[in-house]
DSSP file (Angstrom, degrees, kcal/mol; ACC not computed):
  #  RESIDUE AA STRUCTURE BP1 BP2  ACC     N-H-->O    O-->H-N    N-H-->O    O-->H-N    TCO  KAPPA ALPHA  PHI   PSI    X-CA   Y-CA   Z-CA
    1    1 A X              0   0    0      0, 0.0     2,-0.4     0, 0.0    42,-0.2   0.000 360.0 360.0 360.0 154.2    7.7   64.5   27.6
    2    2 A X  E     -A   42   0A   0     40,-2.2    40,-2.4    42,-0.1     2,-0.5  -0.997 360.0-135.8-143.3 136.6    7.2   61.0   28.8
    3    3 A X  E     -A   41   0A   0     -2,-0.4    66,-3.1    66,-0.3     2,-0.4  -0.818  25.2-173.6 -96.6 130.0    4.0   59.0   29.2
    4    4 A X  E     -AB  40  68A   0     36,-2.3    36,-2.0    -2,-0.5     2,-0.4  -0.912  20.6-130.8-121.4 149.3    3.7   57.0   32.3
    5    5 A X  E     -AB  39  67A   0     62,-2.9    62,-1.6    -2,-0.4     2,-0.5  -0.835  19.4-168.7 -92.2 131.9    1.0   54.4   33.5
    6    6 A X  E     +AB  38  66A   0     32,-2.6    32,-2.8    -2,-0.4     2,-0.3  -0.978  14.1 166.8-121.5 118.1   -0.4   54.9   37.0
    7    7 A X  E     +AB  37  65A   0     58,-2.7    58,-3.1    -2,-0.5     2,-0.3  -0.957   5.6 174.5-132.9 147.8   -2.4   52.1   38.3
    8    8 A X  E     - B   0  64A   0     28,-1.9     2,-0.4    -2,-0.3    56,-0.2  -0.980  28.8-144.3-150.8 158.6   -3.6   51.4   41.9
    9    9 A X  E     - B   0  63A   0     54,-1.9    54,-2.6    -2,-0.3     2,-0.7  -0.993  20.0-158.1-121.8 120.4   -5.7   49.2   44.1
   10   10 A X        -     0   0    0     -2,-0.4    52,-0.1    52,-0.2     5,-0.1  -0.903   4.0-166.1-102.7 115.3   -7.4   51.1   46.9
   11   11 A X        +     0   0    0     -2,-0.7     2,-0.7     1,-0.1    -1,-0.1   0.413  63.6  78.5 -87.6  -1.5   -8.2   48.7   49.7
   12   12 A X  S >  S-     0   0    0     47,-0.0     3,-2.1     3,-0.0    -1,-0.1  -0.858  73.0-145.3-115.7  97.3  -10.6   50.7   51.8
   13   13 A X  T 3  S+     0   0    0     -2,-0.7     3,-0.1     1,-0.3    -2,-0.1  -0.289  86.1  25.9 -57.8 140.4  -14.1   50.8   50.2
   14   14 A X  T 3  S+     0   0    0      1,-0.3    -1,-0.3     0, 0.0     2,-0.0   0.300  88.2 135.9  91.0 -10.0  -15.9   54.1   50.9
   15   15 A X    <   -     0   0    0     -3,-2.1     2,-0.8     1,-0.1    -1,-0.3  -0.370  58.6-120.9 -68.5 150.5  -12.6   56.0   51.2
   16   16 A X        +     0   0    0      1,-0.1     3,-0.4    -3,-0.1     4,-0.1  -0.855  32.4 174.7 -95.6 110.1  -12.4   59.4   49.4
   17   17 A X     >  +     0   0    0     -2,-0.8     4,-2.3     1,-0.2     3,-0.3   0.086  43.1 115.5-102.1  25.9   -9.6   59.3   47.0
   18   18 A X  H  > S+     0   0    0      1,-0.2     4,-2.6     2,-0.2     5,-0.2   0.859  74.5  59.9 -57.6 -35.8  -10.3   62.7   45.4
   19   19 A X  H  > S+     0   0    0     -3,-0.4     4,-2.2     2,-0.2    -1,-0.2   0.897 105.9  45.4 -57.7 -45.7   -6.9   63.8   46.8
   20   20 A X  H  > S+     0   0    0     37,-0.4     4,-2.1    -3,-0.3    -2,-0.2   0.917 113.1  50.3 -66.3 -45.1   -5.1   61.1   44.8
   21   21 A X  H  X S+     0   0    0     -4,-2.3     4,-2.2     2,-0.2    -2,-0.2   0.877 109.9  50.9 -63.3 -40.7   -7.1   62.0   41.7
   22   22 A X  H  X S+     0   0    0     -4,-2.6     4,-0.6     2,-0.2    -1,-0.2   0.889 108.4  52.8 -62.9 -41.5   -6.2   65.7   42.1
   23   23 A X  H >< S+     0   0    0     -4,-2.2     3,-0.7     1,-0.2    -2,-0.2   0.901 109.9  46.4 -61.4 -39.5   -2.6   64.8   42.5
   24   24 A X  H >< S+     0   0    0     -4,-2.1     3,-1.4     1,-0.2    -2,-0.2   0.870 108.9  56.0 -71.7 -35.2   -2.6   62.9   39.3
   25   25 A X  H 3< S+     0   0    0     -4,-2.2    -1,-0.2     1,-0.2    -2,-0.2   0.600  91.9  73.8 -68.6  -8.0   -4.5   65.7   37.5
   26   26 A X  T << S+     0   0    0     -3,-0.7    -1,-0.2    -4,-0.6    -2,-0.2   0.636  77.0  96.6 -78.3 -11.9   -1.7   68.1   38.6
   27   27 A X  S <  S-     0   0    0     -3,-1.4     3,-0.1    -4,-0.2    15,-0.1  -0.302  96.1 -97.6 -76.6 164.1    0.6   66.5   36.0
   28   28 A X  S    S-     0   0    0      1,-0.2     2,-0.3    -2,-0.0    14,-0.2   0.847 102.0  -0.2 -54.4 -45.3    1.0   68.3   32.5
   29   29 A X  E    S+C   41   0A   0     12,-1.0    12,-2.6     2,-0.0     2,-0.3  -0.993  71.2 176.7-149.5 138.3   -1.5   66.0   30.7
   30   30 A X  E     -C   40   0A   0     -2,-0.3     2,-0.3    10,-0.2    10,-0.2  -0.957  16.9-164.5-145.1 156.4   -3.6   63.1   31.9
   31   31 A X  E     -C   39   0A   0      8,-2.2     8,-2.7    -2,-0.3     2,-1.4  -0.936  14.6-150.4-145.8 122.7   -6.2   60.6   30.7
   32   32 A X  E     +     0   0A   0     -2,-0.3     6,-0.2     6,-0.2    53,-0.1  -0.671  30.8 165.5 -92.3  81.8   -8.2   58.5   33.2
   33   33 A X  E     +     0   0A   0     -2,-1.4     2,-0.3     4,-0.3    -1,-0.2   0.778  57.4  17.5 -80.3 -29.2   -8.7   55.6   30.9
   34   34 A X  E >  S-C   37   0A   0      3,-1.9     3,-2.0    -3,-0.2    -1,-0.0  -0.920  93.2 -88.5-137.0 167.2   -9.9   52.8   33.2
   35   35 A X  T 3  S+     0   0    0     -2,-0.3    -1,-0.0     1,-0.3    -2,-0.0   0.827 124.4  12.0 -43.6 -46.5  -11.3   52.8   36.8
   36   36 A X  T 3  S+     0   0    0      2,-0.0   -28,-1.9    -3,-0.0     2,-0.4  -0.107 114.1  87.9-129.6  34.0   -7.9   52.6   38.5
   37   37 A X  E <   +AC   7  34A   0     -3,-2.0    -3,-1.9   -30,-0.2    -4,-0.3  -0.990  46.6 175.1-136.3 127.5   -5.6   53.3   35.6
   38   38 A X  E     -A    6   0A   0    -32,-2.8   -32,-2.6    -2,-0.4     2,-0.4  -0.895  18.5-147.2-123.8 155.6   -4.4   56.7   34.5
   39   39 A X  E     -AC   5  31A   0     -8,-2.7    -8,-2.2    -2,-0.3     2,-0.4  -0.976  17.5-171.5-115.2 139.7   -1.9   57.9   31.8
   40   40 A X  E     -AC   4  30A   0    -36,-2.0   -36,-2.3    -2,-0.4     2,-0.5  -0.973  16.1-153.8-129.7 147.9    0.0   61.0   32.3
   41   41 A X  E     +AC   3  29A   0    -12,-2.6   -12,-1.0    -2,-0.4     2,-0.3  -0.977  37.0 152.8-120.6 114.3    2.3   62.8   29.9
   42   42 A X  E     -A    2   0A   0    -40,-2.4   -40,-2.2    -2,-0.5    -2,-0.0  -0.935  59.0-123.5-144.6 155.7    4.9   64.8   31.9
   43   43 A X  S    S+     0   0    0     -2,-0.3     2,-0.5   -42,-0.2   -40,-0.1   0.581  88.9 100.0 -78.6  -7.2    8.4   66.2   31.7
   44   44 A X        +     0   0    0    -42,-0.2    -2,-0.2     1,-0.1   -42,-0.1  -0.723  50.6 178.6 -73.6 119.4    9.1   64.1   34.8
   45   45 A X        +     0   0    0     -2,-0.5     2,-0.7   -44,-0.1    -1,-0.1   0.498  50.9  88.3-103.6  -8.3   10.9   61.0   33.5
   46   46 A X     >  -     0   0    0      1,-0.2     4,-1.6    21,-0.0     3,-0.5  -0.821  57.3-161.1-104.1 114.5   11.5   59.0   36.7
   47   47 A X  H  > S+     0   0    0     -2,-0.7     4,-3.0     1,-0.2     5,-0.2   0.877  91.1  60.4 -60.9 -37.7    8.7   56.7   37.7
   48   48 A X  H  > S+     0   0    0      1,-0.2     4,-2.8     2,-0.2    -1,-0.2   0.868 103.3  49.0 -61.7 -35.6   10.0   56.6   41.2
   49   49 A X  H  > S+     0   0    0     -3,-0.5     4,-1.4     2,-0.2    -1,-0.2   0.843 111.0  49.9 -76.1 -29.5    9.7   60.3   41.7
   50   50 A X  H >X S+     0   0    0     -4,-1.6     4,-1.8     2,-0.2     3,-0.5   0.964 111.5  50.2 -70.0 -50.6    6.0   60.2   40.4
   51   51 A X  H >X S+     0   0    0     -4,-3.0     4,-2.3     1,-0.3     3,-0.8   0.949 109.6  49.9 -47.5 -53.9    5.3   57.4   42.8
   52   52 A X  H 3< S+     0   0    0     -4,-2.8     4,-0.5     1,-0.3    -1,-0.3   0.801 109.0  53.1 -62.4 -26.2    6.8   59.4   45.7
   53   53 A X  H << S+     0   0    0     -4,-1.4    -1,-0.3    -3,-0.5    -2,-0.2   0.827 116.1  39.3 -67.2 -31.7    4.6   62.4   44.7
   54   54 A X  H X< S+     0   0    0     -4,-1.8     3,-2.6    -3,-0.8    -2,-0.2   0.755  95.1  80.8 -90.9 -28.3    1.5   60.2   44.8
   55   55 A X  G >< S+     0   0    0     -4,-2.3     3,-1.7     1,-0.3    -1,-0.1   0.801  84.4  60.8 -57.3 -34.3    2.2   58.0   47.9
   56   56 A X  G 3  S+     0   0    0     -4,-0.5    -1,-0.3     1,-0.2    -2,-0.1   0.613 100.9  60.0 -69.5  -4.8    1.1   60.6   50.5
   57   57 A X  G <  S+     0   0    0     -3,-2.6   -37,-0.4   -37,-0.1     2,-0.3   0.405  99.8  59.3 -98.2   0.2   -2.3   60.5   48.8
   58   58 A X  S <  S-     0   0    0     -3,-1.7     2,-0.1    -4,-0.2   -48,-0.1  -0.797  87.6-100.9-124.6 168.2   -3.0   56.9   49.4
   59   59 A X    >   -     0   0    0     -2,-0.3     3,-1.6     1,-0.1   -48,-0.1  -0.452  36.4-108.1 -84.9 163.8   -3.4   54.7   52.6
   60   60 A X  T 3  S+     0   0    0      1,-0.3    -1,-0.1    -2,-0.1    -5,-0.0   0.732 118.5  51.9 -68.1 -26.9   -0.5   52.4   53.7
   61   61 A X  T 3  S+     0   0    0      2,-0.1    -1,-0.3     0, 0.0     2,-0.1   0.353  91.1  99.4 -94.0   3.6   -2.4   49.2   52.7
   62   62 A X    <   -     0   0    0     -3,-1.6     2,-0.4   -52,-0.1   -52,-0.2  -0.450  69.2-129.5 -81.4 163.6   -3.2   50.5   49.1
   63   63 A X  E     -B    9   0A   0    -54,-2.6   -54,-1.9    -2,-0.1     2,-0.4  -0.913  21.9-174.0-116.6 144.0   -1.1   49.4   46.1
   64   64 A X  E     -B    8   0A   0     -2,-0.4     2,-0.4   -56,-0.2   -56,-0.2  -0.998   3.6-174.0-138.8 131.9    0.4   51.8   43.6
   65   65 A X  E     +B    7   0A   0    -58,-3.1   -58,-2.7    -2,-0.4     2,-0.4  -0.993   5.7 175.9-129.0 124.9    2.2   51.0   40.4
   66   66 A X  E     +B    6   0A   0     -2,-0.4     2,-0.3   -60,-0.2   -60,-0.2  -0.997   6.7 162.1-126.0 134.0    3.9   53.6   38.1
   67   67 A X  E     -B    5   0A   0    -62,-1.6   -62,-2.9    -2,-0.4     2,-0.4  -0.999  37.3-117.5-146.4 152.7    5.9   52.9   35.1
   68   68 A X  E     -B    4   0A   0     -2,-0.3     2,-0.3   -64,-0.2   -64,-0.3  -0.670  33.8-125.7 -84.6 138.4    7.2   54.8   32.1
   69   69 A X        -     0   0    0    -66,-3.1   -66,-0.3    -2,-0.4    -1,-0.0  -0.628  30.2-107.3 -81.6 141.2    5.8   53.6   28.8
   70   70 A X        -     0   0    0     -2,-0.3     3,-0.5     1,-0.1     4,-0.1  -0.210  21.0-124.3 -60.7 156.6    8.4   52.7   26.2
   71   71 A X  S    S+     0   0    0      1,-0.2    -1,-0.1     2,-0.1    -2,-0.0  -0.059  77.6 115.1 -94.3  36.5    8.8   55.1   23.2
   72   72 A X  S    S-     0   0    0      1,-0.1    -1,-0.2     0, 0.0    21,-0.0   0.718  75.8-131.4 -80.5 -21.9    8.2   52.3   20.7
   73   73 A X  S    S+     0   0    0     -3,-0.5    -2,-0.1    20,-0.0    20,-0.1   0.601  70.6 124.5  76.9  15.9    4.9   53.6   19.3
   74   74 A X        +     0   0    0     -4,-0.1     2,-0.2     2,-0.0    -3,-0.1   0.238  29.4 130.8 -94.6  17.0    3.5   50.1   19.8
   75   75 A X        +     0   0    0     18,-0.4     2,-0.3    14,-0.1    18,-0.0  -0.469  30.0 178.1 -73.2 140.3    0.5   51.0   21.9
   76   76 A X        -     0   0    0     -2,-0.2     2,-0.3     0, 0.0    -2,-0.0  -0.962   3.4-177.6-136.7 153.1   -2.8   49.7   20.9
   77   77 A X        -     0   0    0     -2,-0.3     2,-0.0     4,-0.0     9,-0.0  -0.982  29.0 -96.9-150.8 160.7   -6.3   49.9   22.4
   78   78 A X    >   -     0   0    0     -2,-0.3     3,-0.8     1,-0.1     0, 0.0  -0.283  33.5-119.4 -72.3 162.3   -9.9   48.8   22.0
   79   79 A X  T 3  S+     0   0    0      1,-0.2    -1,-0.1    -2,-0.0     7,-0.1   0.321  95.1  85.8 -85.9   8.1  -12.5   51.0   20.3
   80   80 A X  T 3   +     0   0    0      6,-0.0    -1,-0.2     2,-0.0     2,-0.1   0.402  61.9 108.9 -97.1   8.7  -14.7   51.3   23.3
   81   81 A X  S <  S-     0   0    0     -3,-0.8   -48,-0.0     1,-0.1    -4,-0.0  -0.499  80.0 -97.8 -71.2 152.3  -12.9   54.2   24.8
   82   82 A X     >  -     0   0    0     -2,-0.1     4,-2.5   -49,-0.1     5,-0.2  -0.127  33.8-107.4 -59.4 163.6  -14.7   57.6   24.7
   83   83 A X  H  > S+     0   0    0      1,-0.2     4,-2.3     2,-0.2     5,-0.2   0.880 120.3  56.8 -60.9 -40.6  -13.7   60.0   21.9
   84   84 A X  H  > S+     0   0    0      1,-0.2     4,-2.0     2,-0.2    -1,-0.2   0.903 111.1  41.3 -61.6 -43.4  -11.9   62.1   24.5
   85   85 A X  H  > S+     0   0    0      2,-0.2     4,-2.7     1,-0.2    -2,-0.2   0.857 112.0  54.0 -70.9 -35.2   -9.7   59.3   25.6
   86   86 A X  H  X S+     0   0    0     -4,-2.5     4,-2.7     2,-0.2    -2,-0.2   0.925 110.0  49.3 -63.0 -41.5   -9.1   58.0   22.0
   87   87 A X  H  X S+     0   0    0     -4,-2.3     4,-2.3     2,-0.2    -2,-0.2   0.948 110.7  50.2 -63.0 -49.4   -7.9   61.6   21.1
   88   88 A X  H  X S+     0   0    0     -4,-2.0     4,-2.5     1,-0.2     5,-0.3   0.939 110.6  49.2 -48.0 -53.8   -5.6   61.7   24.1
   89   89 A X  H  X S+     0   0    0     -4,-2.7     4,-2.6     1,-0.2    -2,-0.2   0.924 111.6  49.4 -58.1 -46.3   -4.1   58.3   23.2
   90   90 A X  H  < S+     0   0    0     -4,-2.7    -1,-0.2     1,-0.2    -2,-0.2   0.871 114.0  45.2 -62.4 -34.8   -3.6   59.4   19.6
   91   91 A X  H  < S+     0   0    0     -4,-2.3    -1,-0.2    -5,-0.2    -2,-0.2   0.846 122.9  31.6 -73.7 -34.2   -1.9   62.5   20.6
   92   92 A X  H  <        0   0    0     -4,-2.5    -2,-0.2    -5,-0.2    -3,-0.2   0.665 360.0 360.0-105.4 -16.7    0.3   61.2   23.3
   93   93 A X     <        0   0    0     -4,-2.6   -18,-0.4    -5,-0.3    -3,-0.2   0.437 360.0 360.0-112.1 360.0    1.2   57.7   22.2
């Protein structure tokens, strides 16, 4: 499994991006840690393929960033995340 960061800027206020969120939720395991940032843990290791899976669910003027997190075990986070997100981070990072 590989953890990837998905981050986006959606440029059309009022647009319904539920389809994008549903596409992200279709991966093996996910955490919606910040407003426009998700972490996914998936058997898919190619960030480009994940990007290509998500692109149909955004507008052409939106921005999308996908990268695989290094396997260094060096992730750190603030204590203001919910218990649910903190547990996900501990389990997957």
